[in-house]
C-alpha positions as MATLAB code, in Angstrom:
seq = 'VNGITVVDGSVTLPVRSSLALVRAITVDPETTVAISGTSLVEGNNSIQLVITAPDGTVRNETISAFVTPVSSNTNLSTLKINDTAVQDGATVNVPNRTSSVAVTAVPVDAEALAAVSGATGLRTGSNIVSITVTAANGTKKTYQVTVIVAKSSNTDLSSLTLNGIDALAGGTITLPARTALATVKAVTSDPES';
ca = [
      21.016  -36.162   74.783;
      18.706  -33.123   74.891;
      15.764  -35.479   74.356;
      17.268  -37.046   71.211;
      18.065  -40.772   71.220;
      21.735  -41.644   70.724;
      22.164  -44.090   67.838;
      25.457  -45.963   67.373;
      27.208  -43.625   69.798;
      26.362  -40.389   68.025;
      23.693  -37.725   67.934;
      23.060  -34.607   65.844;
      21.793  -31.594   67.760;
      20.062  -28.486   66.465;
      21.667  -25.114   65.770;
      22.757  -23.138   68.844;
      22.799  -26.151   71.191;
      25.318  -25.106   73.826;
      24.712  -27.612   76.605;
      24.159  -31.365   76.508;
      21.598  -32.683   78.944;
      22.388  -36.386   79.103;
      19.945  -38.896   80.514;
      21.628  -42.255   81.096;
      19.479  -45.103   82.385;
      21.356  -48.021   83.921;
      20.080  -51.567   84.265;
      21.306  -51.762   87.869;
      19.956  -48.894   89.976;
      23.164  -48.917   92.058;
      25.354  -48.246   89.003;
      26.591  -44.651   88.771;
      27.254  -42.564   85.688;
      29.635  -39.565   85.681;
      29.200  -37.317   82.663;
      31.641  -34.689   81.338;
      32.052  -32.660   78.162;
      28.505  -31.316   78.226;
      29.442  -27.772   77.144;
      28.981  -27.783   73.387;
      30.300  -25.786   70.472;
      29.237  -25.703   66.842;
      30.422  -28.831   65.004;
      31.887  -31.976   66.595;
      31.855  -32.562   70.374;
      32.635  -35.524   72.614;
      30.613  -36.294   75.708;
      32.324  -38.732   78.067;
      30.469  -41.144   80.343;
      32.209  -43.079   83.097;
      29.914  -45.926   84.176;
      30.792  -47.546   87.487;
      29.105  -50.805   88.555;
      28.476  -51.549   92.252;
      31.480  -53.948   92.305;
      33.809  -51.163   91.055;
      33.949  -52.239   87.400;
      34.372  -49.149   85.222;
      33.376  -48.736   81.603;
      34.057  -45.592   79.544;
      31.714  -44.516   76.758;
      31.924  -41.556   74.406;
      28.985  -39.964   72.640;
      29.824  -38.019   69.509;
      27.536  -34.982   69.513;
      27.427  -32.876   66.373;
      25.926  -29.398   66.802;
      24.497  -28.192   63.497;
      26.354  -25.012   62.468;
      24.546  -21.697   62.182;
      23.644  -21.087   58.554;
      25.917  -19.075   56.274;
      23.234  -18.962   53.559;
      22.965  -15.473   52.020;
      20.851  -16.504   49.034;
      17.558  -14.854   48.177;
      14.489  -16.886   47.252;
      12.741  -13.768   45.955;
      14.075  -10.483   44.583;
      11.533   -8.111   43.055;
      11.495   -4.456   42.069;
       7.964   -3.039   41.782;
       6.568   -6.616   41.826;
       8.766   -7.703   38.884;
      11.218  -10.541   39.529;
      14.843   -9.524   38.901;
      18.293  -11.027   39.326;
      21.427   -9.616   40.924;
      22.976   -7.135   38.483;
      19.728   -6.528   36.572;
      18.618   -3.181   35.158;
      15.064   -1.906   35.634;
      13.633    1.051   33.717;
      11.006    3.248   35.395;
       9.088    6.328   34.197;
      10.258    9.900   34.638;
       9.658   11.416   38.075;
       9.752    8.019   39.807;
      11.242    8.814   43.192;
      11.114    5.360   44.798;
      10.661    1.680   43.993;
       9.182   -1.149   46.052;
      11.762   -3.831   46.803;
      10.850   -7.352   47.915;
      13.854   -9.359   49.107;
      13.204  -12.696   50.827;
      16.207  -14.710   52.078;
      16.192  -18.492   51.602;
      17.120  -18.950   55.274;
      14.440  -17.650   57.630;
      17.153  -16.535   60.093;
      18.915  -14.325   57.526;
      18.115  -10.622   57.309;
      17.797   -8.473   54.175;
      18.437   -4.703   54.294;
      17.556   -2.457   51.347;
      19.215    0.861   50.511;
      18.866    3.225   47.570;
      15.199    2.451   46.837;
      14.100    6.008   47.688;
      15.290    9.433   46.594;
      15.723    8.239   43.003;
      16.886   10.777   40.432;
      16.688   10.903   36.663;
      19.231    8.499   35.193;
      21.014    5.576   36.795;
      20.423    4.672   40.477;
      21.809    1.687   42.402;
      19.500   -0.227   44.750;
      21.470   -2.477   47.115;
      20.141   -5.423   49.094;
      22.514   -6.719   51.767;
      21.692  -10.173   53.126;
      23.222  -11.079   56.479;
      23.221  -14.817   57.217;
      22.614  -16.182   60.706;
      26.387  -16.611   61.187;
      27.126  -12.998   60.142;
      28.211  -13.723   56.549;
      27.101  -10.904   54.220;
      26.332  -10.711   50.517;
      25.200   -7.615   48.625;
      22.905   -7.777   45.611;
      22.602   -4.759   43.319;
      19.965   -3.703   40.823;
      20.316   -0.620   38.612;
      17.138    1.452   38.394;
      17.090    3.869   35.477;
      14.620    6.725   35.817;
      13.648    7.943   32.335;
      14.418   11.500   31.266;
      11.525   13.884   30.824;
       9.937   14.323   27.387;
       8.105   17.504   28.440;
       8.835   20.421   26.100;
       6.254   22.843   27.561;
       7.197   26.326   28.753;
       5.800   27.848   31.928;
       6.815   31.352   30.837;
       8.260   33.115   27.827;
       9.082   36.830   27.829;
      10.570   39.145   25.262;
      12.074   42.295   26.787;
       9.905   41.648   29.853;
       6.683   41.314   27.852;
       4.717   38.024   28.181;
       5.035   36.183   24.887;
       3.577   32.861   26.009;
      -0.036   33.992   25.615;
       0.520   34.206   21.880;
       0.000   37.112   19.604;
       2.488   39.586   18.246;
       4.952   41.704   20.176;
       6.042   44.883   18.454;
       9.420   46.271   19.438;
      10.336   49.929   19.066;
      12.126   50.958   15.875;
      15.905   50.520   15.863;
      15.783   47.867   18.646;
      19.176   46.185   18.304;
      18.947   43.771   21.206;
      16.044   41.764   22.542;
      16.136   39.806   25.814;
      14.310   36.507   25.650;
      13.637   34.550   28.828;
      12.179   31.053   28.529;
      11.341   28.945   31.617;
      10.515   25.261   31.086;
       7.598   23.595   32.877;
       9.852   20.673   33.724;
      12.927   21.727   35.720;
      14.879   18.857   34.088;
      14.237   20.194   30.572;
];
């Protein structure tokens, strides 16, 4: 059946086998073989052979053909964030201003597909990176890793004014006598500060 020898009346066929090509060789060249049940589905199938000898003697045989199911494996053999191995549900800390991480997700089954979302456009704080693995049979599993982008430690100012006068350059600013109110405007170098 499909080039595979039948042993003890049964044969196991590869994934996605949908048609049985049966080659039956008779001892007597005048013997005929009628074959039915050659359309296959995943799992167990029965192929019927009706063997008719030249004198009219009929013998029925059944071949049990098992078609290997399409894999439902959604496991990952490798899951890495920025070349560091992680597990589902892990937390990874990255420096401030990190806007993306490199994700390596390799399914155990070569026919499964892994799709990554959330690895770009990262913001300060907690970010979820999701890896959805779709098995060959359509089964899905989502893995998640939390990526925490560190807060800035920058305390620098890009500008500092007092009543509109630049105070960042240093020095002393003298206000007119009887000034009751001063307007201070401080702009941080880091917009997150």
